[in-house]
C-alpha positions as YAML, in Angstrom:
chain: A
units: angstrom
residues:
- id: 1
  name: MET
  ca: [12.78, 278.58, -53.75]
- id: 2
  name: GLU
  ca: [13.07, 279.35, -50.05]
- id: 3
  name: SER
  ca: [10.95, 277.39, -47.60]
- id: 4
  name: LEU
  ca: [9.76, 278.03, -44.08]
- id: 5
  name: SER
  ca: [12.68, 275.99, -42.77]
- id: 6
  name: THR
  ca: [15.38, 277.79, -44.79]
- id: 7
  name: ALA
  ca: [14.25, 281.42, -44.78]
- id: 8
  name: GLU
  ca: [16.09, 283.79, -42.46]
- id: 9
  name: ARG
  ca: [13.33, 286.38, -42.78]
- id: 10
  name: ILE
  ca: [9.64, 285.70, -43.45]
- id: 11
  name: GLY
  ca: [7.09, 288.18, -44.72]
- id: 12
  name: ILE
  ca: [3.85, 287.80, -42.75]
- id: 13
  name: LEU
  ca: [0.38, 288.88, -43.87]
- id: 14
  name: GLY
  ca: [-2.94, 289.12, -42.04]
- id: 15
  name: ASP
  ca: [-6.19, 287.95, -43.62]
- id: 16
  name: VAL
  ca: [-6.12, 288.47, -47.40]
- id: 17
  name: HIS
  ca: [-9.60, 287.11, -48.33]
- id: 18
  name: GLY
  ca: [-8.67, 286.24, -51.89]
- id: 19
  name: ASP
  ca: [-7.64, 289.82, -52.68]
- id: 20
  name: LEU
  ca: [-5.14, 289.38, -55.51]
- id: 21
  name: ASP
  ca: [-4.25, 293.06, -55.83]
- id: 22
  name: HIS
  ca: [-3.49, 293.29, -52.12]
- id: 23
  name: VAL
  ca: [-1.28, 290.19, -52.05]
- id: 24
  name: LEU
  ca: [0.65, 291.36, -55.12]
- id: 25
  name: ARG
  ca: [1.16, 294.78, -53.59]
- id: 26
  name: VAL
  ca: [2.49, 293.23, -50.38]
- id: 27
  name: SER
  ca: [4.60, 290.81, -52.44]
- id: 28
  name: GLY
  ca: [6.17, 293.76, -54.22]
- id: 29
  name: ALA
  ca: [6.88, 295.57, -50.95]
- id: 30
  name: MET
  ca: [8.48, 292.41, -49.59]
- id: 31
  name: SER
  ca: [10.48, 291.80, -52.76]
- id: 32
  name: THR
  ca: [12.17, 295.20, -52.51]
- id: 33
  name: ARG
  ca: [13.42, 294.03, -49.11]
- id: 34
  name: ASP
  ca: [14.62, 290.70, -50.52]
- id: 35
  name: ILE
  ca: [11.88, 288.73, -48.76]
- id: 36
  name: ARG
  ca: [11.21, 285.54, -50.70]
- id: 37
  name: THR
  ca: [9.05, 283.61, -48.24]
- id: 38
  name: LEU
  ca: [5.54, 284.85, -47.45]
- id: 39
  name: LEU
  ca: [3.18, 283.54, -44.78]
- id: 40
  name: VAL
  ca: [-0.55, 284.33, -44.66]
- id: 41
  name: LEU
  ca: [-2.07, 283.97, -41.19]
- id: 42
  name: GLY
  ca: [-5.42, 282.52, -42.24]
- id: 43
  name: ASP
  ca: [-8.35, 283.53, -44.47]
- id: 44
  name: PHE
  ca: [-6.28, 282.95, -47.59]
- id: 45
  name: GLY
  ca: [-9.62, 282.84, -49.39]
- id: 46
  name: PHE
  ca: [-8.39, 282.26, -52.93]
- id: 47
  name: ILE
  ca: [-9.81, 278.73, -52.97]
- id: 48
  name: TRP
  ca: [-13.48, 279.66, -52.92]
- id: 49
  name: PRO
  ca: [-16.66, 278.71, -54.78]
- id: 50
  name: GLY
  ca: [-16.60, 280.19, -58.27]
- id: 51
  name: ALA
  ca: [-15.60, 279.22, -61.77]
- id: 52
  name: ASN
  ca: [-12.34, 281.17, -61.91]
- id: 53
  name: TRP
  ca: [-10.61, 280.50, -58.58]
- id: 54
  name: ASP
  ca: [-8.16, 278.04, -60.16]
- id: 55
  name: ASN
  ca: [-7.11, 280.62, -62.75]
- id: 56
  name: VAL
  ca: [-6.65, 283.28, -60.08]
- id: 57
  name: VAL
  ca: [-4.45, 280.97, -58.01]
- id: 58
  name: ALA
  ca: [-2.42, 280.17, -61.14]
- id: 59
  name: LYS
  ca: [-1.98, 283.90, -61.80]
- id: 60
  name: LEU
  ca: [-0.90, 284.48, -58.20]
- id: 61
  name: SER
  ca: [1.61, 281.64, -58.43]
- id: 62
  name: LYS
  ca: [3.06, 282.99, -61.66]
- id: 63
  name: ARG
  ca: [3.45, 286.52, -60.32]
- id: 64
  name: LEU
  ca: [5.10, 285.29, -57.13]
- id: 65
  name: LEU
  ca: [7.41, 283.03, -59.09]
- id: 66
  name: ALA
  ca: [8.57, 285.97, -61.18]
- id: 67
  name: ARG
  ca: [9.75, 287.55, -57.92]
- id: 68
  name: GLY
  ca: [11.31, 284.32, -56.66]
- id: 69
  name: GLN
  ca: [8.75, 284.04, -53.87]
- id: 70
  name: SER
  ca: [6.94, 281.18, -52.18]
- id: 71
  name: LEU
  ca: [3.71, 281.64, -50.24]
- id: 72
  name: PHE
  ca: [2.51, 279.53, -47.32]
- id: 73
  name: PHE
  ca: [-0.80, 279.90, -45.51]
- id: 74
  name: VAL
  ca: [-2.57, 278.53, -42.48]
- id: 75
  name: ASP
  ca: [-6.31, 278.07, -42.87]
- id: 76
  name: GLY
  ca: [-8.73, 280.50, -41.31]
- id: 77
  name: ASN
  ca: [-12.49, 280.42, -41.05]
- id: 78
  name: HIS
  ca: [-13.10, 281.70, -44.58]
- id: 79
  name: GLU
  ca: [-11.77, 278.86, -46.72]
- id: 80
  name: ASP
  ca: [-13.58, 276.39, -48.97]
- id: 81
  name: PHE
  ca: [-12.39, 273.33, -47.09]
- id: 82
  name: SER
  ca: [-14.17, 270.94, -49.46]
- id: 83
  name: ARG
  ca: [-11.89, 272.13, -52.26]
- id: 84
  name: LEU
  ca: [-8.80, 272.77, -50.14]
- id: 85
  name: TYR
  ca: [-8.77, 269.24, -48.74]
- id: 86
  name: ARG
  ca: [-8.79, 267.74, -52.24]
- id: 87
  name: PHE
  ca: [-5.11, 268.63, -52.41]
- id: 88
  name: PRO
  ca: [-3.11, 265.87, -50.70]
- id: 89
  name: ILE
  ca: [-0.60, 266.45, -47.93]
- id: 90
  name: GLY
  ca: [2.86, 265.73, -49.29]
- id: 91
  name: PRO
  ca: [5.77, 263.89, -47.69]
- id: 92
  name: ASP
  ca: [6.98, 267.22, -46.24]
- id: 93
  name: GLY
  ca: [3.73, 267.64, -44.31]
- id: 94
  name: LEU
  ca: [2.45, 270.50, -46.48]
- id: 95
  name: ARG
  ca: [-0.51, 270.64, -48.85]
- id: 96
  name: TRP
  ca: [0.89, 272.03, -52.10]
- id: 97
  name: ILE
  ca: [-1.63, 274.01, -54.15]
- id: 98
  name: ARG
  ca: [0.96, 275.13, -56.69]
- id: 99
  name: PRO
  ca: [4.73, 274.56, -56.83]
- id: 100
  name: ASN
  ca: [5.26, 277.76, -54.82]
- id: 101
  name: ILE
  ca: [1.98, 277.96, -52.83]
- id: 102
  name: ALA
  ca: [1.30, 275.61, -49.91]
- id: 103
  name: HIS
  ca: [-1.27, 275.20, -47.16]
- id: 104
  name: ILE
  ca: [0.14, 274.53, -43.68]
- id: 105
  name: PRO
  ca: [-2.12, 271.93, -42.00]
- id: 106
  name: ARG
  ca: [-3.03, 272.11, -38.32]
- id: 107
  name: GLY
  ca: [-0.41, 270.29, -36.29]
- id: 108
  name: TYR
  ca: [2.42, 270.94, -38.75]
- id: 109
  name: ARG
  ca: [5.87, 271.53, -37.27]
- id: 110
  name: THR
  ca: [9.21, 272.46, -38.75]
- id: 111
  name: ARG
  ca: [12.60, 273.65, -37.61]
- id: 112
  name: LEU
  ca: [13.43, 277.20, -38.70]
- id: 113
  name: ALA
  ca: [16.82, 278.26, -40.06]
- id: 114
  name: SER
  ca: [17.64, 279.56, -36.57]
- id: 115
  name: GLY
  ca: [16.95, 276.15, -35.04]
- id: 116
  name: ARG
  ca: [13.76, 277.33, -33.37]
- id: 117
  name: THR
  ca: [10.55, 275.35, -33.80]
- id: 118
  name: LEU
  ca: [7.52, 276.60, -35.72]
- id: 119
  name: ALA
  ca: [4.12, 274.98, -35.14]
- id: 120
  name: ALA
  ca: [0.81, 275.71, -36.85]
- id: 121
  name: LEU
  ca: [-2.74, 275.70, -35.54]
- id: 122
  name: GLY
  ca: [-5.08, 277.31, -38.07]
- id: 123
  name: GLY
  ca: [-8.85, 277.51, -37.97]
- id: 124
  name: ALA
  ca: [-11.41, 279.60, -36.12]
- id: 125
  name: SER
  ca: [-15.18, 279.69, -35.65]
- id: 126
  name: SER
  ca: [-17.13, 282.39, -37.53]
- id: 127
  name: VAL
  ca: [-19.07, 284.84, -35.39]
- id: 128
  name: ASP
  ca: [-21.36, 285.48, -38.38]
- id: 129
  name: VAL
  ca: [-22.15, 281.79, -38.90]
- id: 130
  name: GLU
  ca: [-25.90, 282.45, -38.83]
- id: 131
  name: TYR
  ca: [-25.59, 284.61, -41.94]
- id: 132
  name: ARG
  ca: [-23.69, 282.00, -43.93]
- id: 133
  name: ARG
  ca: [-24.71, 278.93, -45.93]
- id: 134
  name: GLU
  ca: [-23.01, 275.56, -45.52]
- id: 135
  name: GLY
  ca: [-21.05, 274.49, -48.58]
- id: 136
  name: TYR
  ca: [-21.25, 277.96, -50.11]
- id: 137
  name: SER
  ca: [-19.89, 280.46, -47.59]
- id: 138
  name: TRP
  ca: [-19.34, 278.32, -44.48]
- id: 139
  name: TRP
  ca: [-17.78, 274.92, -43.77]
- id: 140
  name: PRO
  ca: [-17.84, 273.10, -40.42]
- id: 141
  name: GLN
  ca: [-14.17, 272.19, -40.85]
- id: 142
  name: GLU
  ca: [-13.31, 275.79, -39.92]
- id: 143
  name: SER
  ca: [-13.48, 274.95, -36.21]
- id: 144
  name: ILE
  ca: [-10.54, 273.55, -34.27]
- id: 145
  name: THR
  ca: [-11.18, 269.98, -33.07]
- id: 146
  name: GLU
  ca: [-9.81, 267.61, -30.46]
- id: 147
  name: ALA
  ca: [-8.00, 265.83, -33.29]
- id: 148
  name: ASP
  ca: [-6.27, 269.10, -34.19]
- id: 149
  name: LEU
  ca: [-5.10, 269.55, -30.59]
- id: 150
  name: ASP
  ca: [-3.79, 266.00, -30.61]
- id: 151
  name: ALA
  ca: [-2.00, 266.65, -33.90]
- id: 152
  name: VAL
  ca: [-0.23, 269.77, -32.64]
- id: 153
  name: GLY
  ca: [0.91, 267.91, -29.51]
- id: 154
  name: ASP
  ca: [2.26, 269.27, -26.26]
- id: 155
  name: GLU
  ca: [5.93, 269.68, -27.14]
- id: 156
  name: PRO
  ca: [6.72, 273.40, -26.74]
- id: 157
  name: ALA
  ca: [7.27, 275.47, -29.89]
- id: 158
  name: GLU
  ca: [8.97, 278.85, -29.83]
- id: 159
  name: LEU
  ca: [6.82, 280.18, -32.69]
- id: 160
  name: LEU
  ca: [3.14, 279.41, -33.19]
- id: 161
  name: VAL
  ca: [1.29, 280.58, -36.29]
- id: 162
  name: GLY
  ca: [-2.48, 280.40, -36.58]
- id: 163
  name: HIS
  ca: [-5.64, 282.39, -37.10]
- id: 164
  name: ASP
  ca: [-7.56, 282.75, -33.82]
- id: 165
  name: ALA
  ca: [-6.23, 284.22, -30.57]
- id: 166
  name: PRO
  ca: [-5.61, 283.03, -27.01]
- id: 167
  name: LEU
  ca: [-7.78, 284.17, -24.14]
- id: 168
  name: ASN
  ca: [-7.08, 287.09, -21.81]
- id: 169
  name: LEU
  ca: [-5.72, 289.63, -24.30]
- id: 170
  name: PRO
  ca: [-6.84, 292.96, -22.81]
- id: 171
  name: GLY
  ca: [-6.79, 294.94, -26.06]
- id: 172
  name: LEU
  ca: [-8.69, 292.30, -28.02]
- id: 173
  name: ASP
  ca: [-11.15, 291.63, -25.21]
- id: 174
  name: ARG
  ca: [-12.03, 295.34, -25.02]
- id: 175
  name: ARG
  ca: [-12.63, 295.47, -28.76]
- id: 176
  name: LEU
  ca: [-14.83, 292.37, -28.70]
- id: 177
  name: ALA
  ca: [-16.89, 293.84, -25.87]
- id: 178
  name: GLN
  ca: [-17.37, 297.05, -27.87]
- id: 179
  name: THR
  ca: [-18.60, 295.18, -30.97]
- id: 180
  name: ALA
  ca: [-20.55, 292.38, -29.27]
- id: 181
  name: ASP
  ca: [-23.97, 293.83, -30.08]
- id: 182
  name: GLN
  ca: [-23.26, 293.53, -33.80]
- id: 183
  name: TRP
  ca: [-23.66, 289.75, -33.69]
- id: 184
  name: PRO
  ca: [-26.36, 287.31, -32.52]
- id: 185
  name: SER
  ca: [-25.68, 285.66, -29.17]
- id: 186
  name: ALA
  ca: [-25.46, 282.16, -30.73]
- id: 187
  name: GLY
  ca: [-22.75, 283.34, -33.12]
- id: 188
  name: ARG
  ca: [-20.82, 284.97, -30.30]
- id: 189
  name: GLU
  ca: [-20.89, 281.78, -28.25]
- id: 190
  name: TYR
  ca: [-19.87, 279.66, -31.25]
- id: 191
  name: ALA
  ca: [-16.90, 281.97, -31.90]
- id: 192
  name: ALA
  ca: [-15.99, 282.05, -28.20]
- id: 193
  name: ALA
  ca: [-16.01, 278.26, -28.03]
- id: 194
  name: GLY
  ca: [-13.62, 278.19, -30.98]
- id: 195
  name: ARG
  ca: [-11.32, 280.66, -29.26]
- id: 196
  name: ARG
  ca: [-11.31, 278.49, -26.14]
- id: 197
  name: MET
  ca: [-10.23, 275.51, -28.26]
- id: 198
  name: PHE
  ca: [-7.39, 277.55, -29.72]
- id: 199
  name: HIS
  ca: [-6.36, 278.64, -26.23]
- id: 200
  name: ARG
  ca: [-5.97, 275.01, -25.22]
- id: 201
  name: GLY
  ca: [-3.54, 274.48, -28.10]
- id: 202
  name: PHE
  ca: [-1.74, 277.69, -27.14]
- id: 203
  name: LEU
  ca: [-1.25, 276.35, -23.62]
- id: 204
  name: GLN
  ca: [0.05, 273.05, -24.99]
- id: 205
  name: LEU
  ca: [2.71, 274.80, -27.10]
- id: 206
  name: ARG
  ca: [3.71, 277.68, -24.78]
- id: 207
  name: PRO
  ca: [5.08, 279.84, -27.63]
- id: 208
  name: ALA
  ca: [7.42, 282.74, -27.04]
- id: 209
  name: LEU
  ca: [5.75, 284.40, -30.07]
- id: 210
  name: TYR
  ca: [2.33, 283.87, -31.58]
- id: 211
  name: LEU
  ca: [1.28, 285.32, -34.95]
- id: 212
  name: GLY
  ca: [-2.38, 285.37, -35.99]
- id: 213
  name: GLY
  ca: [-5.14, 287.36, -37.67]
- id: 214
  name: HIS
  ca: [-8.91, 286.78, -37.74]
- id: 215
  name: TYR
  ca: [-10.12, 289.81, -35.79]
- id: 216
  name: HIS
  ca: [-9.39, 292.47, -38.44]
- id: 217
  name: HIS
  ca: [-7.61, 294.51, -35.79]
- id: 218
  name: HIS
  ca: [-3.93, 294.90, -34.97]
- id: 219
  name: ILE
  ca: [-2.92, 293.69, -31.50]
- id: 220
  name: ASP
  ca: [0.60, 293.46, -30.09]
- id: 221
  name: GLU
  ca: [0.61, 292.45, -26.43]
- id: 222
  name: THR
  ca: [2.93, 290.46, -24.19]
- id: 223
  name: VAL
  ca: [1.04, 288.31, -21.72]
- id: 224
  name: VAL
  ca: [2.07, 286.15, -18.78]
- id: 225
  name: ILE
  ca: [0.04, 282.96, -18.48]
- id: 226
  name: GLY
  ca: [-0.10, 280.39, -15.70]
- id: 227
  name: VAL
  ca: [1.55, 280.22, -12.31]
- id: 228
  name: GLY
  ca: [4.58, 278.50, -10.84]
- id: 229
  name: ASP
  ca: [6.25, 275.97, -13.09]
- id: 230
  name: ASP
  ca: [3.44, 276.40, -15.64]
- id: 231
  name: ARG
  ca: [4.04, 280.13, -15.99]
- id: 232
  name: PHE
  ca: [5.28, 281.43, -19.34]
- id: 233
  name: GLU
  ca: [5.44, 284.73, -21.22]
- id: 234
  name: SER
  ca: [4.28, 285.12, -24.79]
- id: 235
  name: ARG
  ca: [4.16, 287.98, -27.27]
- id: 236
  name: VAL
  ca: [0.88, 287.81, -29.16]
- id: 237
  name: VAL
  ca: [0.69, 289.68, -32.46]
- id: 238
  name: LEU
  ca: [-2.50, 289.83, -34.51]
- id: 239
  name: LEU
  ca: [-2.42, 291.50, -37.91]
- id: 240
  name: ASP
  ca: [-5.22, 293.46, -39.54]
- id: 241
  name: LYS
  ca: [-6.79, 292.43, -42.85]
- id: 242
  name: ASN
  ca: [-6.47, 293.47, -46.47]
- id: 243
  name: GLY
  ca: [-8.26, 296.51, -47.83]
- id: 244
  name: ASP
  ca: [-6.86, 299.51, -45.98]
- id: 245
  name: PRO
  ca: [-3.25, 300.58, -46.75]
- id: 246
  name: THR
  ca: [-3.07, 302.49, -43.46]
- id: 247
  name: THR
  ca: [-3.56, 299.44, -41.22]
- id: 248
  name: ILE
  ca: [-0.87, 297.17, -39.79]
- id: 249
  name: SER
  ca: [-1.58, 294.08, -41.86]
- id: 250
  name: GLN
  ca: [1.91, 292.85, -42.70]
- id: 251
  name: GLY
  ca: [5.44, 292.67, -41.38]
- id: 252
  name: ILE
  ca: [8.79, 290.93, -41.57]
- id: 253
  name: LEU
  ca: [9.92, 288.33, -39.04]
- id: 254
  name: ASN
  ca: [13.59, 287.68, -38.33]
- id: 255
  name: VAL
  ca: [13.59, 283.98, -37.43]
- id: 256
  name: THR
  ca: [16.76, 284.26, -35.33]
- id: 257
  name: THR
  ca: [15.93, 287.24, -33.13]
- id: 258
  name: PHE
  ca: [12.12, 287.08, -33.47]
- id: 259
  name: ASN
  ca: [12.28, 290.80, -34.19]
- id: 260
  name: LEU
  ca: [9.17, 291.96, -36.06]
- id: 261
  name: ASP
  ca: [9.17, 294.91, -38.46]
- id: 262
  name: LEU
  ca: [5.44, 295.62, -38.68]
- id: 263
  name: PHE
  ca: [4.21, 298.17, -41.21]
- id: 264
  name: CYS
  ca: [1.29, 299.51, -43.20]
- id: 265
  name: LEU
  ca: [1.48, 299.60, -46.97]
- id: 266
  name: ALA
  ca: [0.89, 303.33, -47.13]
- id: 267
  name: ASN
  ca: [4.32, 303.90, -45.56]
- id: 268
  name: ARG
  ca: [6.24, 301.22, -47.45]
- id: 269
  name: THR
  ca: [5.11, 301.31, -51.10]
...
């Protein structure tokens, strides 16, 4: 099986929320393009309270294996962390759920086939936290911590994968302003504090390309951050979620050129 460090092209997916049909449809679209390594940018959601989650994950693994595919995912804010963290981190730094499905912990790094560095910083804080119940639909481990920022370090990484988004993205900021009245003020502040934590990690890593999800809205913006010697440019790409075949919720990354072929399923299946 291909891995993140050997794949020349990686299929990327936005939030999938445990939607087996969606993931298999994307897997099929990727398979026709000879993509064997898939990466979910948070809210994997298959490990979730319920009697059958283990069987569903086994079914997903089997279907991917039949196509010669491996799937990796960073954690988002909709994961059952109490169950996820029961799987140990292996010697390779990954948390293997099945032989071809692995969780990428916060702070993980690897060298891509192109020689570029990939780093991971999953997690985000739920804006709807007040409507959720701890241990059933919400877990405090969703939020990025100081320990996570220490784990990811301050050595630059050309590619950062995660779930939340850095600050000062004009398109995202406009959308959040338009939808702000949908959420209680405490939830908005909790989510904003989580985004500020992610931004700190983003500044530590200074990625040329960042791939994330979380906001259920496609964003593709190049931003310039900092001044003087601290100034750097980064392309920030957020993918939409599962559920609508007309949204940009997946794409293919060339790890050498960092070219992204972003597409909606309606045009590719």
